[in-house]
C-alpha positions as CSV (number, residue, x, y, z in Angstrom):
1,M,128.9,141.9,90.9
2,V,128.1,138.1,89.8
3,D,124.2,139.2,89.3
4,N,125.4,140.8,85.9
5,L,126.3,137.8,84.3
6,L,123.1,137.4,83.0
7,G,122.4,140.9,82.1
8,D,122.8,143.1,79.2
9,D,126.6,143.3,80.2
10,F,126.8,139.3,79.9
11,P,130.6,138.7,78.8
12,F,130.2,136.3,76.1
13,A,128.5,136.4,72.8
14,E,125.0,135.2,72.7
15,D,125.3,132.9,70.0
16,I,128.4,131.5,71.1
17,L,127.1,128.0,71.3
18,E,124.2,128.6,69.0
19,G,123.1,125.2,67.1
20,A,124.1,123.2,70.3
21,D,121.7,121.1,72.5
22,A,122.1,120.8,76.1
23,L,120.8,118.5,78.8
24,V,121.1,119.6,82.2
25,C,120.4,117.1,85.0
26,G,119.4,118.2,88.5
27,A,118.2,121.7,86.8
28,S,115.5,122.7,89.3
29,K,117.8,124.6,91.7
30,G,121.4,125.3,92.8
31,I,124.3,124.8,90.2
32,G,122.3,123.0,87.8
33,R,119.7,125.7,87.4
34,S,122.5,128.4,86.8
35,C,124.0,126.0,83.9
36,A,120.5,125.9,82.4
37,L,120.3,129.6,82.6
38,M,124.1,130.2,81.5
39,L,124.0,127.8,78.4
40,A,120.5,129.1,77.3
41,R,122.3,132.8,77.5
42,S,124.8,131.3,75.3
43,G,122.5,130.4,72.6
44,A,122.1,127.0,73.3
45,K,118.6,125.0,73.3
46,V,118.5,123.4,76.7
47,T,116.8,120.6,78.0
48,V,116.0,120.5,81.7
49,C,115.5,117.6,83.9
50,S,114.7,116.9,87.7
51,R,111.6,115.4,89.6
52,S,110.2,118.8,90.1
53,K,107.6,119.7,87.5
54,D,106.7,122.9,88.7
55,N,110.5,124.1,89.4
56,L,111.2,122.9,85.7
57,E,108.2,124.7,84.2
58,K,109.2,127.8,86.2
59,L,112.9,127.8,85.1
60,I,111.8,127.3,81.6
61,G,109.8,130.5,81.7
62,Q,113.3,132.5,83.1
63,M,115.6,131.2,80.3
64,Y,116.6,133.2,77.7
65,G,115.8,132.4,74.1
66,S,113.2,130.0,72.6
67,G,112.9,126.5,71.9
68,H,113.8,125.2,75.4
69,D,112.4,121.9,77.1
70,Y,112.0,119.7,79.8
71,L,112.1,116.3,81.4
72,V,110.6,115.0,84.6
73,I,113.0,112.2,85.7
74,D,113.7,110.4,89.1
75,L,117.5,109.6,88.3
76,E,117.5,107.1,90.8
77,K,115.0,105.1,88.8
78,L,117.5,103.5,86.0
79,D,114.5,102.1,83.9
80,E,112.7,105.4,84.0
81,V,116.1,107.3,82.6
82,R,116.9,104.4,79.9
83,S,113.3,104.8,78.7
84,E,113.3,108.7,78.3
85,L,116.9,108.7,76.6
86,K,116.7,105.4,74.5
87,D,116.0,107.5,71.5
88,L,117.2,110.8,72.1
89,R,120.5,111.5,70.0
90,K,120.7,115.3,69.1
91,Y,122.4,116.5,72.5
92,N,125.8,117.1,71.8
93,I,126.3,118.9,75.9
94,L,125.3,117.0,78.8
95,I,125.8,118.1,82.4
96,N,125.8,115.4,85.0
97,N,124.7,116.9,88.2
98,S,122.8,115.4,91.3
99,G,122.2,116.4,94.9
100,G,124.5,114.8,97.5
101,P,123.5,112.7,100.0
102,P,123.0,113.7,103.6
103,S,125.9,114.7,105.8
104,S,127.1,112.1,108.5
105,P,130.5,110.7,109.5
106,L,131.4,107.6,107.2
107,I,131.6,104.9,110.0
108,E,128.0,105.5,110.9
109,N,126.6,104.8,107.4
110,E,125.5,101.4,106.5
111,V,126.0,99.6,103.1
112,E,122.4,100.2,102.6
113,D,122.9,103.9,102.4
114,F,125.4,104.1,99.5
115,L,122.7,102.7,96.8
116,R,120.6,105.6,96.3
117,P,123.2,108.1,96.1
118,F,125.3,106.4,93.8
119,T,122.2,105.2,91.7
120,R,121.3,109.0,90.9
121,H,124.6,110.1,90.7
122,L,127.1,107.9,89.3
123,H,124.9,105.3,87.9
124,A,122.5,107.5,86.1
125,S,125.3,109.4,84.9
126,H,127.0,106.2,83.2
127,E,123.8,105.4,81.5
128,I,122.8,109.0,80.3
129,T,126.4,109.5,79.0
130,R,126.2,106.1,77.0
131,A,123.0,107.2,75.6
132,L,124.1,110.4,74.4
133,I,127.6,109.1,73.0
134,P,126.6,108.0,69.4
135,G,124.5,111.3,68.7
136,M,127.7,113.4,70.1
137,E,129.9,111.2,67.3
138,E,127.7,112.0,64.9
139,R,127.4,115.7,65.3
140,G,131.2,115.7,65.4
141,M,131.1,117.4,68.9
142,G,130.4,116.3,72.4
143,R,130.9,118.2,75.8
144,I,130.3,116.2,79.1
145,I,130.5,117.8,82.2
146,N,130.3,116.3,85.7
147,I,129.2,118.6,88.7
148,I,131.2,117.1,91.7
149,S,133.2,118.8,94.7
150,T,136.3,119.7,96.2
151,S,136.0,117.0,98.0
152,V,137.5,114.9,95.3
153,K,140.9,116.2,96.0
154,E,140.6,117.3,99.6
155,P,137.9,115.3,101.9
156,I,135.4,117.2,103.6
157,D,134.9,116.2,107.4
158,G,131.3,115.1,108.4
159,I,130.3,114.0,104.7
160,G,132.1,110.7,104.0
161,L,129.4,109.1,102.0
162,S,129.5,112.4,99.7
163,N,133.3,112.3,99.7
164,T,133.3,108.6,98.6
165,L,130.7,109.1,95.8
166,R,132.5,112.3,94.3
167,G,135.9,110.5,94.1
168,A,134.1,107.7,92.7
169,M,132.6,110.1,90.0
170,A,136.3,111.6,89.6
171,S,137.8,108.4,88.7
172,W,134.7,107.2,86.4
173,S,135.4,110.5,84.4
174,K,139.0,110.3,84.1
175,S,138.7,106.8,82.9
176,M,135.9,108.0,80.5
177,S,138.2,110.3,79.1
178,R,140.8,108.0,77.8
179,E,137.7,106.0,75.8
180,L,135.4,108.3,74.3
181,P,136.1,109.2,70.6
182,P,138.5,112.3,70.0
183,C,135.5,114.8,69.2
184,I,133.7,114.2,73.0
185,T,135.7,115.7,76.1
186,I,134.4,115.0,79.6
187,N,135.7,117.0,82.4
188,N,134.6,117.9,86.3
189,I,133.9,121.3,87.9
190,L,134.3,120.8,91.8
191,P,132.6,123.5,93.6
192,G,133.5,124.8,96.8
193,W,131.6,126.6,99.4
194,T,129.1,127.6,96.9
195,D,125.5,129.7,98.0
196,T,123.0,127.1,97.3
197,E,120.3,125.3,99.3
198,R,122.7,122.5,99.6
199,L,125.1,124.7,101.5
200,S,122.6,125.8,103.9
201,Q,121.1,122.4,104.6
202,L,124.8,121.3,105.4
203,A,125.3,124.5,107.8
204,K,122.2,123.9,109.4
205,T,123.3,119.7,110.3
206,K,126.5,121.3,111.2
207,S,124.9,123.9,113.6
208,E,122.8,121.1,115.4
209,K,125.5,118.7,115.7
210,S,128.0,121.5,117.0
211,G,125.7,123.9,118.6
212,I,127.4,126.7,116.7
213,S,125.1,129.0,115.3
214,I,124.4,129.0,111.4
215,E,125.7,132.4,110.9
216,E,129.0,131.5,112.3
217,I,129.5,128.8,110.3
218,F,129.1,130.9,106.9
219,R,131.5,133.4,108.5
220,Q,134.3,130.3,109.3
221,W,133.4,129.2,105.8
222,E,134.2,132.5,104.1
223,E,137.1,133.1,106.0
224,M,138.6,129.9,104.8
225,T,138.3,131.0,101.3
226,P,140.8,133.9,99.8
227,I,138.0,135.9,98.3
228,K,136.3,136.2,101.9
229,R,133.0,135.2,100.3
230,L,130.8,132.5,99.0
231,I,131.1,131.4,95.4
232,D,128.0,132.3,93.4
233,P,126.4,129.5,91.2
234,M,126.4,131.6,88.0
235,E,130.4,131.6,88.5
236,T,130.2,128.0,88.8
237,A,128.0,127.9,85.5
238,A,130.5,130.3,83.5
239,A,133.4,127.6,84.2
240,V,130.7,124.9,82.9
241,L,130.3,127.1,79.9
242,W,133.9,127.5,78.9
243,L,134.5,123.7,79.4
244,C,131.3,123.6,76.7
245,L,132.9,125.6,73.9
246,P,134.1,124.1,70.6
247,S,137.3,125.7,71.5
248,S,137.9,123.8,74.9
249,E,138.5,120.4,73.1
250,S,142.1,120.0,74.5
251,I,140.6,120.3,77.8
252,R,140.0,116.3,78.9
253,G,139.7,114.5,81.9
254,V,140.7,117.4,84.2
255,S,138.8,118.4,87.6
256,L,138.6,122.2,87.5
257,A,137.9,123.8,91.0
258,V,135.7,126.8,91.6
259,D,136.1,127.4,95.1
260,G,137.8,130.7,95.5
261,G,141.4,129.5,96.3
262,R,139.9,127.6,99.4
263,M,141.9,124.4,98.8
264,R,145.7,124.2,99.7
265,S,146.6,121.2,97.3
266,I,148.0,122.1,94.1
């Protein structure tokens, strides 16, 4: 079903984002990779960034169209981030995305455990956003989308540090939405149980601690979700694409869940 989103039956016009320039962070795998593929298929010129040059080069070769590029950046090194983005004003779409911290009860975390995850996600997102705002304003349109988590609304047991970080990102984004120029929007995507390497890692950790098989953990997650399956990353990317459209200008400062209806909160 979802595999056809980028095939011949792609449900959006190929040129729907023609003329747009997008920067996708954490693009080497998972949701970031899917976002890059989706935006490219929609006509945008996409620059993908992560720490893995090999994965980025492979991704460029899989993307629809031409003119795409990559940046090898370690988001935990803010001086490196500032150096790469200092003179770049061409982007009018920004996808802030980064891998989450290791799972563990929050009470087990030392203060030092917060530093690297907050740097590569919240702090790097702030630096990149500030660097790109002037160019977005010059172009008369900007779209900033942050990939966060449903834990923003319903904290998830066993990943307290991630819950804390994602909540901070959501509050940062909402504050930004009140300050940005009218032509620039910022919104959050809250992925649910999504079929990514990150989820597999969480399942493995949970299995080791609980003694429950990985297969049973995935079955439980699927049963918790009304659609009775995991979310495909391309479904998440489709929601990201919608928030990037020129016609989405009135959507501002929201946190949109792509979770198959798993959350019980309104």
